[in-house]
VMD Tcl script that draws the C-alpha trace (Angstrom):
set ca {
  {94.19 103.95 109.54}
  {97.64 105.65 109.11}
  {100.25 105.00 105.88}
  {103.35 104.84 105.35}
  {105.09 104.01 102.04}
  {109.21 103.88 102.16}
  {112.47 102.28 102.27}
  {112.80 99.92 104.20}
  {114.98 100.53 107.71}
  {115.66 97.72 110.64}
  {114.90 101.02 112.97}
  {111.42 101.53 111.75}
  {110.39 98.04 111.39}
  {112.01 97.66 115.07}
  {110.05 101.10 116.45}
  {106.46 99.87 114.77}
  {106.73 96.11 116.48}
  {107.62 98.00 119.72}
  {105.25 100.19 119.63}
  {102.50 97.78 118.74}
  {103.13 95.23 122.28}
  {103.68 98.08 124.09}
  {99.61 98.35 123.56}
  {99.14 94.32 123.66}
  {98.74 94.15 119.79}
  {99.58 91.78 117.50}
  {101.95 92.11 114.31}
  {101.16 90.64 110.66}
  {104.80 90.73 108.51}
  {104.28 89.90 104.94}
  {107.07 87.75 102.85}
  {105.55 86.16 100.37}
  {108.47 84.15 99.63}
  {108.63 80.55 101.33}
  {111.28 79.42 100.58}
  {112.92 82.52 102.52}
  {110.52 83.27 104.97}
  {112.01 80.99 107.99}
  {114.99 83.25 107.45}
  {112.94 86.25 107.71}
  {110.94 85.13 110.49}
  {114.68 84.88 113.03}
  {115.27 88.22 111.29}
  {112.89 89.81 113.05}
  {113.29 87.50 116.55}
  {116.66 89.26 116.24}
  {115.67 92.47 116.38}
  {113.32 92.62 118.76}
  {113.77 89.52 121.24}
  {111.04 89.89 123.35}
  {108.26 88.97 120.65}
  {106.86 85.96 120.08}
  {107.00 85.30 116.27}
  {105.52 82.03 114.21}
  {105.46 81.89 110.46}
  {102.25 80.82 108.13}
  {102.29 79.75 104.50}
  {100.11 78.09 101.83}
  {102.60 75.08 101.80}
  {102.13 74.22 105.53}
  {99.77 71.35 106.42}
  {95.93 72.43 107.34}
  {96.26 71.03 110.08}
  {99.66 73.10 111.05}
  {98.70 76.05 109.13}
  {95.07 76.46 111.10}
  {96.95 75.22 114.88}
  {99.42 79.01 113.83}
  {96.20 80.92 113.38}
  {94.26 79.91 116.06}
  {97.44 80.56 118.44}
  {97.75 83.67 116.45}
  {94.11 84.38 117.30}
  {94.54 83.46 121.29}
  {97.35 85.57 121.47}
  {100.00 83.10 122.08}
  {102.26 84.49 119.11}
  {103.26 88.36 118.82}
  {104.24 88.90 115.09}
  {102.92 87.03 112.42}
  {105.73 86.67 109.57}
  {103.27 85.37 106.14}
  {103.05 85.61 102.58}
  {99.95 86.76 100.67}
  {98.05 83.69 102.06}
  {96.16 86.16 105.05}
  {95.35 89.00 102.43}
  {91.09 87.36 102.65}
  {88.74 86.07 105.05}
  {90.83 87.10 108.30}
  {89.63 89.45 111.13}
  {91.69 89.57 113.79}
  {90.27 92.89 115.63}
  {93.76 92.57 117.93}
  {95.96 92.75 114.97}
  {96.79 96.79 113.63}
  {99.97 96.67 112.76}
  {101.02 95.10 109.17}
  {104.59 95.19 107.32}
  {104.77 94.42 104.17}
  {108.47 94.25 103.16}
  {108.34 94.13 99.41}
  {104.76 96.12 98.63}
  {106.88 96.54 94.91}
  {106.61 93.14 94.16}
  {103.02 93.16 94.82}
  {99.81 94.69 92.75}
  {97.57 97.18 93.73}
  {94.38 95.04 94.64}
  {96.48 93.13 96.22}
  {97.87 95.36 98.64}
  {94.57 97.25 99.48}
  {93.30 93.64 100.37}
  {96.26 93.41 102.59}
  {95.73 96.65 104.47}
  {92.29 95.77 104.92}
  {93.42 93.34 107.59}
  {93.74 95.95 110.32}
  {92.01 98.40 111.47}
  {89.11 96.20 112.68}
  {88.99 97.42 115.62}
  {88.67 101.11 117.35}
  {92.64 101.14 117.96}
  {94.35 103.04 115.56}
  {96.07 101.00 113.08}
  {99.25 101.23 110.68}
  {100.33 100.01 107.58}
  {104.32 100.23 106.53}
  {104.47 99.71 102.46}
  {108.39 99.28 102.06}
  {110.71 98.94 99.43}
  {114.53 98.06 99.10}
  {115.94 101.30 99.54}
  {119.23 99.85 97.21}
  {117.33 99.12 94.20}
  {115.72 101.86 91.96}
  {111.46 101.78 91.93}
  {109.88 100.84 89.08}
  {107.34 103.21 86.89}
  {104.47 100.98 87.61}
  {105.74 100.32 91.34}
  {106.08 104.04 92.16}
  {102.58 104.29 90.92}
  {100.72 101.88 92.70}
  {103.06 102.78 95.87}
  {101.50 106.46 95.80}
  {98.54 105.59 95.04}
  {97.81 103.98 98.49}
  {99.37 106.94 100.32}
  {97.07 109.21 99.04}
  {93.96 106.87 99.23}
  {94.01 105.66 103.03}
  {90.06 107.22 104.15}
  {87.26 104.82 104.37}
  {85.77 104.48 100.78}
  {88.76 105.35 98.52}
  {88.27 101.22 97.56}
  {86.73 102.94 94.63}
  {89.30 106.09 93.69}
  {92.04 102.73 94.00}
  {90.04 100.31 91.58}
  {89.75 103.06 89.34}
  {92.98 104.44 89.30}
  {94.64 100.13 88.96}
  {92.63 100.23 85.75}
  {94.09 103.55 84.55}
  {98.13 101.73 85.25}
  {97.04 98.25 84.10}
  {94.48 98.71 81.29}
  {90.98 97.82 80.85}
  {92.04 95.93 78.14}
  {90.84 95.19 74.41}
  {87.38 93.65 74.24}
  {87.72 92.49 70.94}
  {91.78 91.39 71.61}
  {94.45 90.01 74.02}
  {96.07 93.84 74.89}
  {95.82 95.87 77.40}
  {94.78 99.27 76.17}
  {93.91 102.87 77.27}
  {93.52 105.25 80.12}
  {90.04 104.80 81.31}
  {90.06 107.87 84.17}
  {90.61 109.97 81.17}
  {86.53 109.76 79.69}
  {85.04 107.81 83.59}
  {84.26 104.48 83.57}
  {80.51 104.62 82.50}
  {81.68 106.66 79.10}
  {84.07 103.99 78.19}
  {81.91 101.23 78.52}
  {78.91 102.54 76.60}
  {81.54 103.98 73.55}
  {82.37 100.01 74.13}
  {78.97 98.86 73.70}
  {78.31 101.64 70.48}
  {80.80 100.55 68.67}
  {80.22 96.66 68.98}
  {76.96 97.34 68.10}
  {78.58 99.23 64.86}
  {80.52 96.23 64.32}
  {77.67 94.19 64.34}
  {76.16 96.35 62.22}
  {72.67 95.92 64.75}
  {70.61 98.96 65.16}
  {70.86 100.95 68.63}
  {68.38 100.15 71.23}
  {66.02 102.97 71.39}
  {64.65 104.39 74.80}
  {61.43 106.16 74.56}
  {61.42 109.52 76.57}
  {57.87 109.83 78.65}
  {57.62 112.83 80.51}
  {55.78 112.74 83.55}
  {54.69 115.63 85.20}
  {52.37 115.21 88.20}
  {52.02 116.72 91.89}
  {53.07 114.89 93.78}
  {56.45 115.15 96.18}
  {58.69 111.97 94.58}
  {62.36 113.01 95.23}
  {65.55 111.39 96.34}
  {66.37 113.42 99.92}
  {69.70 114.55 100.14}
  {69.84 113.38 103.86}
  {68.64 109.63 102.74}
  {71.09 109.77 99.46}
  {74.35 111.96 100.26}
  {76.33 111.77 97.51}
  {75.17 113.51 94.80}
  {77.13 111.05 91.81}
  {74.61 108.75 93.27}
  {71.51 109.97 93.92}
  {71.90 111.38 90.15}
  {72.61 107.56 89.47}
  {69.79 106.52 91.08}
  {67.39 109.06 89.28}
  {68.83 107.45 85.82}
  {68.25 103.87 86.39}
  {65.14 104.54 87.77}
  {64.37 107.12 84.30}
  {64.97 103.67 82.01}
  {63.02 101.39 84.18}
  {61.09 98.56 81.99}
  {59.37 96.98 84.07}
  {57.87 95.96 88.04}
  {60.47 93.49 87.76}
  {63.44 95.99 87.08}
  {61.66 99.26 89.99}
  {61.44 95.82 92.50}
  {65.16 94.86 92.58}
  {66.36 98.73 92.16}
  {63.56 99.09 96.01}
  {65.92 96.33 97.12}
  {69.24 97.98 96.13}
  {67.59 101.20 97.82}
  {67.35 99.11 101.18}
  {70.10 97.21 101.55}
  {72.41 100.12 100.93}
  {70.47 102.80 102.61}
  {67.75 101.93 105.11}
  {63.78 101.89 104.30}
  {62.90 105.03 102.05}
  {61.44 107.82 103.28}
  {57.76 109.15 101.45}
  {58.75 110.87 98.78}
  {60.95 108.12 97.66}
  {58.13 105.66 97.45}
  {56.59 107.78 95.49}
  {59.37 108.16 93.56}
  {58.90 104.56 92.75}
  {56.05 104.52 92.20}
  {56.36 107.11 89.06}
  {58.49 104.84 87.59}
  {56.15 102.04 87.38}
  {53.64 104.13 86.30}
  {56.31 105.46 83.07}
  {56.93 101.82 82.56}
  {53.58 101.36 82.13}
  {53.29 104.69 80.27}
  {55.64 103.55 77.60}
  {54.32 100.15 77.61}
  {51.33 102.26 76.31}
  {52.90 104.32 73.56}
  {52.70 107.74 75.67}
  {55.18 110.37 75.90}
  {53.61 112.90 78.07}
  {51.36 112.74 81.25}
  {50.86 116.23 82.24}
  {48.36 117.71 84.70}
  {46.24 120.53 82.71}
  {43.93 122.68 84.98}
  {42.05 119.94 86.33}
  {42.53 117.10 83.90}
  {45.67 115.18 83.39}
  {46.71 114.92 79.64}
  {47.38 111.44 78.36}
  {49.53 111.95 74.43}
  {49.94 110.95 72.23}
  {46.54 108.34 72.41}
  {44.38 106.86 68.79}
  {41.40 105.64 69.85}
  {38.46 104.77 67.61}
  {34.68 105.73 67.74}
  {34.12 102.65 70.48}
  {36.75 103.47 72.64}
  {35.89 107.08 72.90}
  {31.98 106.36 73.86}
  {33.70 103.83 76.55}
  {35.84 107.02 77.70}
  {33.38 109.47 78.42}
  {31.18 106.64 79.80}
  {33.43 106.30 82.51}
  {34.95 109.63 82.95}
  {31.45 111.72 81.80}
  {34.37 114.68 81.58}
  {37.41 113.09 79.38}
  {37.69 114.88 76.25}
  {39.59 113.76 73.11}
  {41.51 116.61 71.03}
  {41.38 115.08 67.61}
  {45.08 117.67 66.51}
  {47.42 116.23 68.74}
  {45.86 113.10 69.65}
  {45.69 113.61 73.16}
  {43.03 112.51 75.95}
  {42.10 114.96 78.91}
  {41.13 112.59 81.79}
  {39.09 114.83 85.04}
  {41.29 114.38 88.49}
  {38.66 112.51 90.93}
  {38.44 114.99 93.88}
  {40.48 118.39 92.37}
  {38.43 120.90 92.68}
  {39.39 125.37 91.35}
  {39.53 124.61 88.42}
  {37.72 126.53 85.61}
  {36.68 124.05 83.11}
  {37.40 123.80 79.99}
  {35.61 124.98 77.18}
  {34.06 123.23 74.00}
  {34.79 125.98 71.77}
  {38.33 125.16 72.39}
  {38.66 121.21 71.32}
  {37.33 120.49 67.36}
  {34.45 117.59 66.75}
  {35.17 114.15 66.43}
  {32.53 112.34 64.03}
  {30.43 115.65 64.40}
  {30.19 114.90 68.20}
  {31.80 117.80 70.20}
  {33.99 116.09 72.54}
}
mol new
graphics top color blue
foreach p $ca { graphics top sphere $p radius 0.5 }
foreach p [lrange $ca 0 end-1] q [lrange $ca 1 end] { graphics top cylinder $p $q radius 0.2 }
display resetview
């Protein structure tokens, strides 16, 4: 996709249309005023006599509009002079040139949507955002057109959306006015700050998510070749660290399958660790680590009956009363020296 932003010139319009006709392509010509759309079509016929021109707009009858669009799809017309009615839902792969006559009067998201109507095949696409040379551009219009010129590559929609928020303002959730340059702090931080402000206003206690430290000898991570973007990997790590239930993990798993495909073994292991962390958080645990051939759970407060049952199920398990921790032997883990009983205090007269 090549994007051009500049003043309107008849010669440039003629060159753009004829270049598309030479490769048997078609052209969208956006003129967003129904009252004068026929005049615009007549001007195109005058400038490019060999082009077959049709018009389409929202005030046409349903059957008539459908007939025009089908004729354009079946290549009975070369140039479709139309309003912004074509900004969504159209996939005409043979139309790879778009000319927008008064781009300075349209919104940034609308212009981006219109540009997406071309470049839907293997052919080089061209998008022309034109404005009248005899009138000065407003500051807002200049920023919109400059943003479109700078972000024409695949995936530029996010940058355009952030710039649109910066130009128009993200809005005041507690009022009607527009406010703020959201790019100064970032969207995520902005949303968090607004949430904190609302909680303070309502005098709500902030929701605290207990941190759980898990250190286990498993290969659980997001490989770079699975999620190439560092920002997206960090975002996914953050979401996995904050899961509360198995349903939260299932939702993230479905999203990973949809966005990146079948996850490799390290990602599957990371999902299991996230489930384990959610259950540990529900049980009130804050630390799960490997100590020698044992796994240490802390903090744990066990009555004597539970301690006896634990020792019956896991004969070598140890309860450390000073820090309220439990060490459970790992089945099949060898090569580590046993923990000496003198390193551990007595609980109710029993060495544990």
